[in-house]
C-alpha positions as CSV (number, residue, x, y, z in Angstrom):
1,X,-3.8,-164.1,-22.0
2,X,-1.3,-164.8,-19.2
3,X,0.4,-168.1,-18.8
4,X,-0.1,-170.2,-15.7
5,X,2.9,-170.3,-13.4
6,X,4.3,-173.6,-12.3
7,X,2.5,-175.0,-9.2
8,X,-0.3,-177.1,-7.8
9,X,-3.8,-176.5,-9.2
10,X,-7.2,-178.0,-8.5
11,X,-7.9,-181.2,-10.3
12,X,-10.8,-180.6,-12.7
13,X,-11.9,-184.2,-12.4
14,X,-11.6,-184.5,-8.6
15,X,-12.3,-181.7,-6.1
16,X,-10.4,-183.5,-3.4
17,X,-7.1,-183.5,-5.4
18,X,-4.6,-181.2,-7.1
19,X,-2.5,-181.7,-10.2
20,X,0.9,-180.2,-10.9
21,X,1.6,-177.8,-13.8
22,X,5.4,-177.4,-14.7
23,X,4.8,-174.1,-16.4
24,X,4.7,-175.8,-19.8
25,X,2.7,-179.0,-19.2
26,X,0.8,-181.1,-16.7
27,X,3.4,-183.7,-15.4
28,X,0.9,-186.3,-14.2
29,X,1.6,-185.8,-10.4
30,X,-1.6,-185.7,-8.3
31,X,-2.0,-185.0,-4.6
32,X,-5.0,-185.7,-2.5
33,X,-6.1,-182.9,-0.3
34,X,-6.5,-183.5,3.4
35,X,-9.9,-182.3,4.8
36,X,-8.1,-179.6,6.8
37,X,-6.2,-178.2,3.8
38,X,-8.2,-176.1,1.3
39,X,-7.1,-176.2,-2.3
40,X,-4.1,-174.0,-3.2
41,X,-5.2,-170.8,-4.9
42,X,-4.4,-170.9,-8.7
43,X,-3.3,-167.8,-10.6
44,X,-6.3,-165.6,-11.4
45,X,-8.5,-166.7,-8.5
46,X,-10.0,-164.1,-6.1
47,X,-7.6,-163.2,-3.2
48,X,-8.5,-164.1,0.3
49,X,-10.9,-161.4,1.9
50,X,-8.9,-161.3,5.1
51,X,-5.7,-160.5,3.2
52,X,-7.4,-157.8,1.2
53,X,-8.8,-156.2,4.3
54,X,-5.3,-156.4,6.0
55,X,-3.6,-154.7,3.1
56,X,-6.3,-152.0,2.9
57,X,-6.0,-151.5,6.7
58,X,-2.2,-151.2,6.5
59,X,-2.5,-148.6,3.6
60,X,-5.1,-146.6,5.5
61,X,-3.0,-146.7,8.6
62,X,0.0,-145.5,6.7
63,X,-2.0,-142.6,5.2
64,X,-3.4,-141.6,8.6
65,X,0.1,-141.7,10.3
66,X,1.7,-139.7,7.5
67,X,-1.1,-137.1,7.8
68,X,-0.5,-136.8,11.5
69,X,3.2,-136.5,11.1
70,X,2.8,-133.9,8.4
71,X,0.3,-131.9,10.5
72,X,2.6,-132.0,13.6
73,X,5.6,-131.0,11.6
74,X,3.9,-128.1,9.9
75,X,2.1,-126.8,13.0
76,X,2.8,-123.1,13.5
77,X,0.5,-121.8,16.3
78,X,1.6,-118.2,16.1
79,X,1.8,-117.9,12.3
80,X,-1.6,-116.2,11.8
81,X,-1.1,-113.7,14.7
82,X,2.5,-112.8,13.5
83,X,1.4,-112.6,9.8
84,X,-1.5,-110.2,10.7
85,X,0.9,-108.0,12.7
86,X,3.3,-107.8,9.7
87,X,0.5,-107.0,7.3
88,X,-0.7,-104.2,9.6
89,X,2.8,-102.7,9.5
90,X,2.8,-102.8,5.7
91,X,5.2,-105.7,5.2
92,X,5.0,-107.8,2.0
93,X,6.7,-110.7,0.3
94,X,10.1,-111.8,1.7
95,X,10.1,-109.1,4.4
96,X,6.8,-110.4,5.7
97,X,8.0,-114.0,5.7
98,X,11.2,-113.1,7.6
99,X,9.2,-111.2,10.1
100,X,6.7,-114.1,10.6
101,X,9.6,-116.5,11.2
102,X,11.3,-114.2,13.7
103,X,8.0,-113.5,15.5
104,X,7.2,-117.2,15.7
105,X,10.7,-118.0,17.2
106,X,10.2,-115.3,19.8
107,X,6.7,-116.5,20.7
108,X,7.9,-120.1,21.1
109,X,10.7,-118.8,23.4
110,X,8.0,-117.2,25.6
111,X,8.2,-113.5,24.4
112,X,4.9,-111.7,24.0
């Protein structure tokens, strides 16, 4: 079982107060909570829902952006057309790949 980190924790005897844990013992300090300040989260409590959604949204956004970048970087509009032409001419392997690259470069430069 994990040990509690030093910090303020809800007072088990008074919901409107917190007590301080030094990391090894309760030191006797108590602090009353103002009505505007919720209790500090203690280790092991459930995280704030807004924070969880924010983190999930950031991760999802990063995944979507990386997918868009990867798709744009690997977009080869003439690859299929050039590959089909090479196969029709009996090219295979490295020769086919070289021909496809040359064909795509020419297409991108405006040659038909």
